[in-house]
HTML snippet that shows the backbone in 3Dmol.js (N, CA, C, O; Angstrom):
<script src="https://3Dmol.org/build/3Dmol-min.js"></script>
<div id="view" style="width:600px;height:400px;position:relative"></div>
<script>
const pdb = `
ATOM      1  N   MET A   1      -5.438-202.267  32.349  1.00  0.00           N
ATOM      2  CA  MET A   1      -6.072-202.792  34.041  1.00  0.00           C
ATOM      3  C   MET A   1      -4.905-201.502  34.600  1.00  0.00           C
ATOM      4  O   MET A   1      -5.655-200.568  34.884  1.00  0.00           O
ATOM      5  N   LEU A   2      -4.125-201.256  34.749  1.00  0.00           N
ATOM      6  CA  LEU A   2      -3.255-199.771  35.250  1.00  0.00           C
ATOM      7  C   LEU A   2      -4.004-198.979  35.473  1.00  0.00           C
ATOM      8  O   LEU A   2      -4.483-198.525  36.512  1.00  0.00           O
ATOM      9  N   GLY A   3      -4.210-198.652  33.727  1.00  0.00           N
ATOM     10  CA  GLY A   3      -5.070-197.313  33.340  1.00  0.00           C
ATOM     11  C   GLY A   3      -6.289-196.671  33.583  1.00  0.00           C
ATOM     12  O   GLY A   3      -6.747-195.530  33.640  1.00  0.00           O
ATOM     13  N   GLU A   4      -6.749-198.198  33.741  1.00  0.00           N
ATOM     14  CA  GLU A   4      -8.205-198.279  34.057  1.00  0.00           C
ATOM     15  C   GLU A   4      -8.612-198.094  35.723  1.00  0.00           C
ATOM     16  O   GLU A   4      -9.486-197.414  36.262  1.00  0.00           O
ATOM     17  N   PHE A   5      -7.704-198.897  36.206  1.00  0.00           N
ATOM     18  CA  PHE A   5      -7.809-198.622  37.906  1.00  0.00           C
ATOM     19  C   PHE A   5      -6.946-196.758  38.006  1.00  0.00           C
ATOM     20  O   PHE A   5      -7.693-196.041  38.673  1.00  0.00           O
ATOM     21  N   GLN A   6      -6.258-196.332  37.743  1.00  0.00           N
ATOM     22  CA  GLN A   6      -6.123-195.102  37.534  1.00  0.00           C
ATOM     23  C   GLN A   6      -6.976-194.307  37.725  1.00  0.00           C
ATOM     24  O   GLN A   6      -7.123-193.617  38.734  1.00  0.00           O
ATOM     25  N   LYS A   7      -8.000-194.340  36.215  1.00  0.00           N
ATOM     26  CA  LYS A   7      -8.691-193.650  36.231  1.00  0.00           C
ATOM     27  C   LYS A   7     -10.114-193.273  37.191  1.00  0.00           C
ATOM     28  O   LYS A   7     -10.782-192.330  37.614  1.00  0.00           O
ATOM     29  N   GLN A   8      -9.993-195.085  37.176  1.00  0.00           N
ATOM     30  CA  GLN A   8     -11.299-194.757  38.574  1.00  0.00           C
ATOM     31  C   GLN A   8     -10.237-194.013  39.672  1.00  0.00           C
ATOM     32  O   GLN A   8     -10.254-192.783  39.628  1.00  0.00           O
ATOM     33  N   ILE A   9      -9.243-194.688  40.730  1.00  0.00           N
ATOM     34  CA  ILE A   9      -9.202-193.843  41.971  1.00  0.00           C
ATOM     35  C   ILE A   9      -8.180-192.219  42.075  1.00  0.00           C
ATOM     36  O   ILE A   9      -7.876-191.587  43.087  1.00  0.00           O
ATOM     37  N   GLN A  10      -7.825-191.897  40.487  1.00  0.00           N
ATOM     38  CA  GLN A  10      -7.430-190.624  40.521  1.00  0.00           C
ATOM     39  C   GLN A  10      -8.740-189.230  40.826  1.00  0.00           C
ATOM     40  O   GLN A  10      -8.599-188.129  41.357  1.00  0.00           O
ATOM     41  N   GLN A  11      -9.957-189.894  40.226  1.00  0.00           N
ATOM     42  CA  GLN A  11     -10.929-188.436  39.946  1.00  0.00           C
ATOM     43  C   GLN A  11     -11.008-187.817  41.517  1.00  0.00           C
ATOM     44  O   GLN A  11     -10.843-188.562  42.483  1.00  0.00           O
ATOM     45  N   PRO A  12     -11.279-186.364  41.667  1.00  0.00           N
ATOM     46  CA  PRO A  12     -11.247-185.844  43.032  1.00  0.00           C
ATOM     47  C   PRO A  12     -13.038-186.572  43.685  1.00  0.00           C
ATOM     48  O   PRO A  12     -14.234-186.697  43.424  1.00  0.00           O
ATOM     49  N   GLY A  13     -11.976-186.838  44.643  1.00  0.00           N
ATOM     50  CA  GLY A  13     -13.892-187.252  45.508  1.00  0.00           C
ATOM     51  C   GLY A  13     -14.216-188.194  45.194  1.00  0.00           C
ATOM     52  O   GLY A  13     -15.422-188.411  45.311  1.00  0.00           O
ATOM     53  N   ASN A  14     -13.344-189.275  44.625  1.00  0.00           N
ATOM     54  CA  ASN A  14     -13.652-190.906  44.862  1.00  0.00           C
ATOM     55  C   ASN A  14     -14.282-191.726  46.068  1.00  0.00           C
ATOM     56  O   ASN A  14     -13.758-192.554  46.813  1.00  0.00           O
ATOM     57  N   ALA A  15     -15.517-191.251  46.021  1.00  0.00           N
ATOM     58  CA  ALA A  15     -16.112-192.276  47.380  1.00  0.00           C
ATOM     59  C   ALA A  15     -16.019-193.723  46.980  1.00  0.00           C
ATOM     60  O   ALA A  15     -17.027-194.210  47.492  1.00  0.00           O
ATOM     61  N   LYS A  16     -15.453-194.568  46.429  1.00  0.00           N
ATOM     62  CA  LYS A  16     -15.172-195.185  46.239  1.00  0.00           C
ATOM     63  C   LYS A  16     -13.277-196.216  47.218  1.00  0.00           C
ATOM     64  O   LYS A  16     -12.962-197.323  47.653  1.00  0.00           O
ATOM     65  N   LEU A  17     -12.588-194.654  47.013  1.00  0.00           N
ATOM     66  CA  LEU A  17     -10.997-194.384  47.746  1.00  0.00           C
ATOM     67  C   LEU A  17     -11.546-193.949  48.919  1.00  0.00           C
ATOM     68  O   LEU A  17     -11.120-194.605  49.869  1.00  0.00           O
ATOM     69  N   ALA A  18     -12.182-193.255  49.167  1.00  0.00           N
ATOM     70  CA  ALA A  18     -12.964-192.855  50.160  1.00  0.00           C
ATOM     71  C   ALA A  18     -12.916-193.913  51.311  1.00  0.00           C
ATOM     72  O   ALA A  18     -12.196-194.195  52.269  1.00  0.00           O
ATOM     73  N   GLU A  19     -14.185-194.397  50.648  1.00  0.00           N
ATOM     74  CA  GLU A  19     -14.203-195.735  51.673  1.00  0.00           C
ATOM     75  C   GLU A  19     -13.976-196.492  52.937  1.00  0.00           C
ATOM     76  O   GLU A  19     -14.377-196.717  54.079  1.00  0.00           O
ATOM     77  N   TYR A  20     -12.527-196.904  51.449  1.00  0.00           N
ATOM     78  CA  TYR A  20     -11.806-197.734  51.543  1.00  0.00           C
ATOM     79  C   TYR A  20     -10.764-197.779  52.467  1.00  0.00           C
ATOM     80  O   TYR A  20     -10.157-198.810  52.758  1.00  0.00           O
ATOM     81  N   LEU A  21     -10.450-196.163  53.146  1.00  0.00           N
ATOM     82  CA  LEU A  21      -9.800-195.701  53.413  1.00  0.00           C
ATOM     83  C   LEU A  21     -10.385-195.118  55.248  1.00  0.00           C
ATOM     84  O   LEU A  21      -9.832-194.763  56.288  1.00  0.00           O
ATOM     85  N   HIS A  22     -11.498-195.278  54.851  1.00  0.00           N
ATOM     86  CA  HIS A  22     -11.896-195.186  56.184  1.00  0.00           C
ATOM     87  C   HIS A  22     -11.946-193.834  55.835  1.00  0.00           C
ATOM     88  O   HIS A  22     -10.780-193.446  55.762  1.00  0.00           O
ATOM     89  N   LEU A  23     -12.418-193.281  55.683  1.00  0.00           N
ATOM     90  CA  LEU A  23     -12.391-191.445  55.169  1.00  0.00           C
ATOM     91  C   LEU A  23     -13.269-191.081  54.068  1.00  0.00           C
ATOM     92  O   LEU A  23     -13.242-191.571  52.939  1.00  0.00           O
ATOM     93  N   GLU A  24     -14.403-189.767  54.694  1.00  0.00           N
ATOM     94  CA  GLU A  24     -15.389-188.786  54.083  1.00  0.00           C
ATOM     95  C   GLU A  24     -14.145-188.204  53.321  1.00  0.00           C
ATOM     96  O   GLU A  24     -12.933-188.016  53.424  1.00  0.00           O
ATOM     97  N   LEU A  25     -15.475-188.002  52.298  1.00  0.00           N
ATOM     98  CA  LEU A  25     -14.640-187.650  50.893  1.00  0.00           C
ATOM     99  C   LEU A  25     -14.047-186.584  50.961  1.00  0.00           C
ATOM    100  O   LEU A  25     -12.880-186.543  50.572  1.00  0.00           O
ATOM    101  N   ALA A  26     -14.751-185.296  51.530  1.00  0.00           N
ATOM    102  CA  ALA A  26     -13.830-183.686  52.111  1.00  0.00           C
ATOM    103  C   ALA A  26     -12.238-184.027  52.697  1.00  0.00           C
ATOM    104  O   ALA A  26     -11.212-183.350  52.637  1.00  0.00           O
ATOM    105  N   GLU A  27     -12.547-185.598  53.381  1.00  0.00           N
ATOM    106  CA  GLU A  27     -11.232-185.851  54.084  1.00  0.00           C
ATOM    107  C   GLU A  27     -10.135-185.395  52.788  1.00  0.00           C
ATOM    108  O   GLU A  27      -9.463-184.391  52.551  1.00  0.00           O
ATOM    109  N   LEU A  28     -10.378-186.822  52.058  1.00  0.00           N
ATOM    110  CA  LEU A  28     -10.194-187.706  51.058  1.00  0.00           C
ATOM    111  C   LEU A  28      -9.357-186.372  49.822  1.00  0.00           C
ATOM    112  O   LEU A  28      -8.481-186.872  49.116  1.00  0.00           O
ATOM    113  N   ASN A  29      -9.607-184.898  49.609  1.00  0.00           N
ATOM    114  CA  ASN A  29      -9.607-184.332  48.832  1.00  0.00           C
ATOM    115  C   ASN A  29      -8.871-183.291  49.477  1.00  0.00           C
ATOM    116  O   ASN A  29      -8.822-182.119  49.102  1.00  0.00           O
ATOM    117  N   LEU A  30      -8.007-184.047  50.980  1.00  0.00           N
ATOM    118  CA  LEU A  30      -7.121-182.535  51.918  1.00  0.00           C
ATOM    119  C   LEU A  30      -6.052-183.771  51.413  1.00  0.00           C
ATOM    120  O   LEU A  30      -5.516-183.955  52.506  1.00  0.00           O
ATOM    121  N   LEU A  31      -5.685-184.301  50.913  1.00  0.00           N
ATOM    122  CA  LEU A  31      -4.831-185.422  50.479  1.00  0.00           C
ATOM    123  C   LEU A  31      -4.441-185.052  49.352  1.00  0.00           C
ATOM    124  O   LEU A  31      -5.204-184.790  48.422  1.00  0.00           O
ATOM    125  N   ASP A  32      -2.034-184.932  49.268  1.00  0.00           N
ATOM    126  CA  ASP A  32      -2.304-185.088  48.042  1.00  0.00           C
ATOM    127  C   ASP A  32      -1.477-186.515  48.164  1.00  0.00           C
ATOM    128  O   ASP A  32      -0.637-186.809  49.014  1.00  0.00           O
ATOM    129  N   TRP A  33      -1.821-187.078  47.386  1.00  0.00           N
ATOM    130  CA  TRP A  33      -1.172-188.412  46.801  1.00  0.00           C
ATOM    131  C   TRP A  33      -1.067-189.208  45.058  1.00  0.00           C
ATOM    132  O   TRP A  33      -1.516-188.670  44.046  1.00  0.00           O
ATOM    133  N   GLU A  34      -0.576-190.166  45.085  1.00  0.00           N
ATOM    134  CA  GLU A  34       0.118-190.907  44.423  1.00  0.00           C
ATOM    135  C   GLU A  34      -0.526-192.109  43.986  1.00  0.00           C
ATOM    136  O   GLU A  34      -0.502-192.812  44.996  1.00  0.00           O
ATOM    137  N   VAL A  35      -1.022-192.683  43.182  1.00  0.00           N
ATOM    138  CA  VAL A  35      -0.986-194.652  42.531  1.00  0.00           C
ATOM    139  C   VAL A  35       1.072-195.583  42.857  1.00  0.00           C
ATOM    140  O   VAL A  35       1.922-195.039  42.153  1.00  0.00           O
ATOM    141  N   LYS A  36       1.528-196.545  43.612  1.00  0.00           N
ATOM    142  CA  LYS A  36       2.255-196.929  43.006  1.00  0.00           C
ATOM    143  C   LYS A  36       1.561-198.571  43.045  1.00  0.00           C
ATOM    144  O   LYS A  36       0.506-199.030  43.483  1.00  0.00           O
ATOM    145  N   VAL A  37       2.709-199.132  42.371  1.00  0.00           N
ATOM    146  CA  VAL A  37       2.347-200.462  41.211  1.00  0.00           C
ATOM    147  C   VAL A  37       3.202-200.758  41.477  1.00  0.00           C
ATOM    148  O   VAL A  37       3.987-199.809  41.479  1.00  0.00           O
ATOM    149  N   GLU A  38       3.995-202.384  41.993  1.00  0.00           N
ATOM    150  CA  GLU A  38       4.351-202.995  42.249  1.00  0.00           C
ATOM    151  C   GLU A  38       4.430-204.718  41.337  1.00  0.00           C
ATOM    152  O   GLU A  38       4.018-205.803  41.747  1.00  0.00           O
ATOM    153  N   LYS A  39       4.907-204.483  40.421  1.00  0.00           N
ATOM    154  CA  LYS A  39       4.869-205.888  40.289  1.00  0.00           C
ATOM    155  C   LYS A  39       6.759-206.754  40.019  1.00  0.00           C
ATOM    156  O   LYS A  39       7.957-206.551  40.220  1.00  0.00           O
ATOM    157  N   ASP A  40       6.097-207.430  39.629  1.00  0.00           N
ATOM    158  CA  ASP A  40       7.463-209.169  39.836  1.00  0.00           C
ATOM    159  C   ASP A  40       8.237-209.208  38.066  1.00  0.00           C
ATOM    160  O   ASP A  40       8.224-208.540  37.032  1.00  0.00           O
ATOM    161  N   PRO A  41       8.663-210.085  38.453  1.00  0.00           N
ATOM    162  CA  PRO A  41       9.809-209.690  38.260  1.00  0.00           C
ATOM    163  C   PRO A  41       9.598-210.322  36.547  1.00  0.00           C
ATOM    164  O   PRO A  41      10.299-209.804  35.677  1.00  0.00           O
ATOM    165  N   MET A  42       8.818-211.206  36.238  1.00  0.00           N
ATOM    166  CA  MET A  42       7.982-210.705  34.798  1.00  0.00           C
ATOM    167  C   MET A  42       6.634-209.884  33.930  1.00  0.00           C
ATOM    168  O   MET A  42       6.003-210.149  32.906  1.00  0.00           O
ATOM    169  N   GLY A  43       6.605-209.060  34.679  1.00  0.00           N
ATOM    170  CA  GLY A  43       5.520-207.933  34.767  1.00  0.00           C
ATOM    171  C   GLY A  43       4.551-208.380  35.232  1.00  0.00           C
ATOM    172  O   GLY A  43       3.666-208.573  34.400  1.00  0.00           O
ATOM    173  N   VAL A  44       4.316-208.639  36.227  1.00  0.00           N
ATOM    174  CA  VAL A  44       2.905-208.793  36.705  1.00  0.00           C
ATOM    175  C   VAL A  44       2.576-208.145  37.596  1.00  0.00           C
ATOM    176  O   VAL A  44       3.440-208.190  38.472  1.00  0.00           O
ATOM    177  N   ILE A  45       1.572-207.401  37.915  1.00  0.00           N
ATOM    178  CA  ILE A  45       1.307-206.304  39.103  1.00  0.00           C
ATOM    179  C   ILE A  45       1.246-207.090  40.281  1.00  0.00           C
ATOM    180  O   ILE A  45       0.279-207.848  40.206  1.00  0.00           O
ATOM    181  N   THR A  46       1.730-207.192  41.090  1.00  0.00           N
ATOM    182  CA  THR A  46       1.719-207.673  41.980  1.00  0.00           C
ATOM    183  C   THR A  46       1.423-206.548  43.678  1.00  0.00           C
ATOM    184  O   THR A  46       2.169-206.545  44.657  1.00  0.00           O
ATOM    185  N   ASN A  47       0.512-205.974  43.555  1.00  0.00           N
ATOM    186  CA  ASN A  47       0.425-204.687  44.712  1.00  0.00           C
ATOM    187  C   ASN A  47       0.352-202.641  43.831  1.00  0.00           C
ATOM    188  O   ASN A  47       1.128-202.089  43.051  1.00  0.00           O
ATOM    189  N   TYR A  48      -0.936-202.156  44.490  1.00  0.00           N
ATOM    190  CA  TYR A  48      -1.139-201.175  43.838  1.00  0.00           C
ATOM    191  C   TYR A  48      -0.867-200.500  45.541  1.00  0.00           C
ATOM    192  O   TYR A  48      -1.671-200.793  46.427  1.00  0.00           O
ATOM    193  N   ALA A  49      -0.024-199.867  45.745  1.00  0.00           N
ATOM    194  CA  ALA A  49      -0.513-198.666  46.898  1.00  0.00           C
ATOM    195  C   ALA A  49      -0.512-197.925  46.871  1.00  0.00           C
ATOM    196  O   ALA A  49      -0.076-197.359  45.868  1.00  0.00           O
ATOM    197  N   ILE A  50      -1.104-197.066  48.181  1.00  0.00           N
ATOM    198  CA  ILE A  50      -0.914-195.100  47.620  1.00  0.00           C
ATOM    199  C   ILE A  50      -0.979-194.835  48.546  1.00  0.00           C
ATOM    200  O   ILE A  50      -1.636-195.005  49.573  1.00  0.00           O
ATOM    201  N   LYS A  51       0.367-193.998  47.877  1.00  0.00           N
ATOM    202  CA  LYS A  51       1.683-192.765  48.352  1.00  0.00           C
ATOM    203  C   LYS A  51       1.216-191.223  48.711  1.00  0.00           C
ATOM    204  O   LYS A  51       1.142-190.286  47.916  1.00  0.00           O
ATOM    205  N   PHE A  52       0.992-191.215  49.784  1.00  0.00           N
ATOM    206  CA  PHE A  52       0.568-189.619  50.520  1.00  0.00           C
ATOM    207  C   PHE A  52       2.032-188.629  50.578  1.00  0.00           C
ATOM    208  O   PHE A  52       3.107-188.999  51.050  1.00  0.00           O
ATOM    209  N   HIS A  53       1.738-187.286  49.963  1.00  0.00           N
ATOM    210  CA  HIS A  53       2.586-187.356  50.079  1.00  0.00           C
ATOM    211  C   HIS A  53       2.272-186.084  51.503  1.00  0.00           C
ATOM    212  O   HIS A  53       1.222-185.904  52.119  1.00  0.00           O
ATOM    213  N   ASP A  54       3.824-185.265  51.695  1.00  0.00           N
ATOM    214  CA  ASP A  54       4.591-184.599  53.309  1.00  0.00           C
ATOM    215  C   ASP A  54       2.985-183.304  53.226  1.00  0.00           C
ATOM    216  O   ASP A  54       2.306-182.759  54.096  1.00  0.00           O
ATOM    217  N   ASN A  55       2.977-183.294  52.157  1.00  0.00           N
ATOM    218  CA  ASN A  55       2.283-181.763  52.015  1.00  0.00           C
ATOM    219  C   ASN A  55       0.543-182.055  52.821  1.00  0.00           C
ATOM    220  O   ASN A  55      -0.295-181.418  53.460  1.00  0.00           O
ATOM    221  N   SER A  56       0.746-183.385  52.288  1.00  0.00           N
ATOM    222  CA  SER A  56      -0.819-184.116  52.839  1.00  0.00           C
ATOM    223  C   SER A  56      -1.032-183.599  54.056  1.00  0.00           C
ATOM    224  O   SER A  56      -0.053-183.509  54.796  1.00  0.00           O
ATOM    225  N   ASN A  57      -2.926-182.943  54.755  1.00  0.00           N
ATOM    226  CA  ASN A  57      -3.214-183.305  55.771  1.00  0.00           C
ATOM    227  C   ASN A  57      -3.226-183.805  56.662  1.00  0.00           C
ATOM    228  O   ASN A  57      -4.207-184.544  56.576  1.00  0.00           O
ATOM    229  N   GLU A  58      -2.569-184.017  58.001  1.00  0.00           N
ATOM    230  CA  GLU A  58      -1.641-185.140  59.155  1.00  0.00           C
ATOM    231  C   GLU A  58      -2.964-185.134  59.472  1.00  0.00           C
ATOM    232  O   GLU A  58      -3.549-185.947  58.756  1.00  0.00           O
ATOM    233  N   ALA A  59      -3.718-184.561  60.253  1.00  0.00           N
ATOM    234  CA  ALA A  59      -4.936-185.062  60.689  1.00  0.00           C
ATOM    235  C   ALA A  59      -5.921-186.145  60.345  1.00  0.00           C
ATOM    236  O   ALA A  59      -6.710-186.861  60.961  1.00  0.00           O
ATOM    237  N   VAL A  60      -5.301-185.849  58.316  1.00  0.00           N
ATOM    238  CA  VAL A  60      -6.761-186.901  57.773  1.00  0.00           C
ATOM    239  C   VAL A  60      -5.673-188.195  57.794  1.00  0.00           C
ATOM    240  O   VAL A  60      -6.140-189.333  57.738  1.00  0.00           O
ATOM    241  N   LEU A  61      -4.249-188.002  57.873  1.00  0.00           N
ATOM    242  CA  LEU A  61      -3.121-189.523  57.595  1.00  0.00           C
ATOM    243  C   LEU A  61      -3.277-190.155  58.893  1.00  0.00           C
ATOM    244  O   LEU A  61      -2.887-191.300  59.121  1.00  0.00           O
ATOM    245  N   HIS A  62      -4.020-189.179  59.996  1.00  0.00           N
ATOM    246  CA  HIS A  62      -3.761-190.313  60.771  1.00  0.00           C
ATOM    247  C   HIS A  62      -4.736-190.600  61.352  1.00  0.00           C
ATOM    248  O   HIS A  62      -4.643-190.570  62.579  1.00  0.00           O
ATOM    249  N   LYS A  63      -5.887-190.942  60.827  1.00  0.00           N
ATOM    250  CA  LYS A  63      -7.321-192.038  59.841  1.00  0.00           C
ATOM    251  C   LYS A  63      -7.244-192.914  60.015  1.00  0.00           C
ATOM    252  O   LYS A  63      -7.923-193.663  60.719  1.00  0.00           O
ATOM    253  N   ILE A  64      -5.548-193.226  58.833  1.00  0.00           N
ATOM    254  CA  ILE A  64      -5.898-194.101  57.514  1.00  0.00           C
ATOM    255  C   ILE A  64      -4.944-194.885  57.853  1.00  0.00           C
ATOM    256  O   ILE A  64      -3.722-194.849  57.713  1.00  0.00           O
ATOM    257  N   THR A  65      -6.109-196.028  58.600  1.00  0.00           N
ATOM    258  CA  THR A  65      -5.985-197.819  59.192  1.00  0.00           C
ATOM    259  C   THR A  65      -4.728-198.690  58.506  1.00  0.00           C
ATOM    260  O   THR A  65      -5.015-199.268  57.457  1.00  0.00           O
ATOM    261  N   GLY A  66      -3.480-198.822  58.963  1.00  0.00           N
ATOM    262  CA  GLY A  66      -2.506-199.638  57.397  1.00  0.00           C
ATOM    263  C   GLY A  66      -2.373-198.144  57.037  1.00  0.00           C
ATOM    264  O   GLY A  66      -3.261-197.567  56.410  1.00  0.00           O
ATOM    265  N   LEU A  67      -1.437-197.634  57.376  1.00  0.00           N
ATOM    266  CA  LEU A  67      -0.066-196.727  57.105  1.00  0.00           C
ATOM    267  C   LEU A  67       0.817-196.312  57.255  1.00  0.00           C
ATOM    268  O   LEU A  67       1.027-195.316  57.947  1.00  0.00           O
ATOM    269  N   SER A  68       1.507-196.864  56.729  1.00  0.00           N
ATOM    270  CA  SER A  68       2.895-197.127  56.687  1.00  0.00           C
ATOM    271  C   SER A  68       4.108-195.617  57.209  1.00  0.00           C
ATOM    272  O   SER A  68       4.435-194.587  56.618  1.00  0.00           O
ATOM    273  N   ASP A  69       4.422-196.125  58.397  1.00  0.00           N
ATOM    274  CA  ASP A  69       6.166-194.654  58.452  1.00  0.00           C
ATOM    275  C   ASP A  69       6.294-193.996  57.181  1.00  0.00           C
ATOM    276  O   ASP A  69       6.606-192.808  57.108  1.00  0.00           O
ATOM    277  N   GLU A  70       6.009-194.893  55.927  1.00  0.00           N
ATOM    278  CA  GLU A  70       6.369-194.271  54.438  1.00  0.00           C
ATOM    279  C   GLU A  70       5.014-193.294  54.050  1.00  0.00           C
ATOM    280  O   GLU A  70       4.916-192.822  52.917  1.00  0.00           O
ATOM    281  N   ASN A  71       4.199-193.094  54.882  1.00  0.00           N
ATOM    282  CA  ASN A  71       2.561-192.684  54.050  1.00  0.00           C
ATOM    283  C   ASN A  71       2.215-193.163  52.753  1.00  0.00           C
ATOM    284  O   ASN A  71       1.953-192.469  51.771  1.00  0.00           O
ATOM    285  N   GLU A  72       2.252-195.330  52.886  1.00  0.00           N
ATOM    286  CA  GLU A  72       1.548-195.428  52.076  1.00  0.00           C
ATOM    287  C   GLU A  72       1.021-196.341  52.235  1.00  0.00           C
ATOM    288  O   GLU A  72       1.792-197.180  52.700  1.00  0.00           O
ATOM    289  N   VAL A  73      -0.240-196.814  52.066  1.00  0.00           N
ATOM    290  CA  VAL A  73      -0.733-197.264  51.983  1.00  0.00           C
ATOM    291  C   VAL A  73      -1.372-198.507  50.793  1.00  0.00           C
ATOM    292  O   VAL A  73      -1.632-198.344  49.601  1.00  0.00           O
ATOM    293  N   ASP A  74      -1.503-199.856  51.715  1.00  0.00           N
ATOM    294  CA  ASP A  74      -1.482-201.262  50.136  1.00  0.00           C
ATOM    295  C   ASP A  74      -3.616-200.680  49.961  1.00  0.00           C
ATOM    296  O   ASP A  74      -4.628-200.290  50.544  1.00  0.00           O
ATOM    297  N   ILE A  75      -3.020-201.055  48.759  1.00  0.00           N
ATOM    298  CA  ILE A  75      -4.831-201.420  47.850  1.00  0.00           C
ATOM    299  C   ILE A  75      -4.927-202.751  47.619  1.00  0.00           C
ATOM    300  O   ILE A  75      -3.998-203.279  47.008  1.00  0.00           O
ATOM    301  N   ASP A  76      -6.016-203.536  48.038  1.00  0.00           N
ATOM    302  CA  ASP A  76      -6.240-204.827  47.214  1.00  0.00           C
ATOM    303  C   ASP A  76      -6.844-204.785  46.284  1.00  0.00           C
ATOM    304  O   ASP A  76      -8.022-204.447  46.400  1.00  0.00           O
ATOM    305  N   LEU A  77      -6.290-205.122  44.903  1.00  0.00           N
ATOM    306  CA  LEU A  77      -5.918-205.758  43.750  1.00  0.00           C
ATOM    307  C   LEU A  77      -7.031-205.828  43.270  1.00  0.00           C
ATOM    308  O   LEU A  77      -7.297-205.451  42.129  1.00  0.00           O
ATOM    309  N   ASN A  78      -7.901-206.354  44.128  1.00  0.00           N
ATOM    310  CA  ASN A  78      -9.472-207.174  43.564  1.00  0.00           C
ATOM    311  C   ASN A  78     -10.446-205.356  43.431  1.00  0.00           C
ATOM    312  O   ASN A  78     -11.020-204.984  42.408  1.00  0.00           O
ATOM    313  N   PHE A  79     -10.373-204.592  44.666  1.00  0.00           N
ATOM    314  CA  PHE A  79     -11.319-203.869  44.952  1.00  0.00           C
ATOM    315  C   PHE A  79     -11.866-202.811  44.346  1.00  0.00           C
ATOM    316  O   PHE A  79     -12.766-202.091  44.779  1.00  0.00           O
ATOM    317  N   PHE A  80     -11.116-202.718  43.014  1.00  0.00           N
ATOM    318  CA  PHE A  80     -11.565-201.731  41.755  1.00  0.00           C
ATOM    319  C   PHE A  80     -12.371-202.085  40.596  1.00  0.00           C
ATOM    320  O   PHE A  80     -12.833-201.501  39.616  1.00  0.00           O
ATOM    321  N   GLN A  81     -12.362-203.726  41.265  1.00  0.00           N
ATOM    322  CA  GLN A  81     -12.690-204.494  40.158  1.00  0.00           C
ATOM    323  C   GLN A  81     -14.307-204.436  40.279  1.00  0.00           C
ATOM    324  O   GLN A  81     -15.009-205.017  39.451  1.00  0.00           O
TER     325      GLN A  81
END
`;
const viewer = $3Dmol.createViewer("view");
viewer.addModel(pdb, "pdb");
viewer.setStyle({}, {cartoon: {color: "spectrum"}});
viewer.zoomTo();
viewer.render();
</script>
């Protein structure tokens, strides 16, 4: 499942991720990010998060609702299904 999820969201200009983050595609393309996967002790995926790197566009980052101080935002487990 993780491989399919990463394949879906790591495509440049992914419209679904941009929509989820309330961004335009052009804005999403200004950001440098990676997928973080959190698992419980049994290895079950409990959370996906997008981590935005420090070189990402600050003005665009400020538009993302729920962005943490660590420049991360949680993604609903079911969103990309």
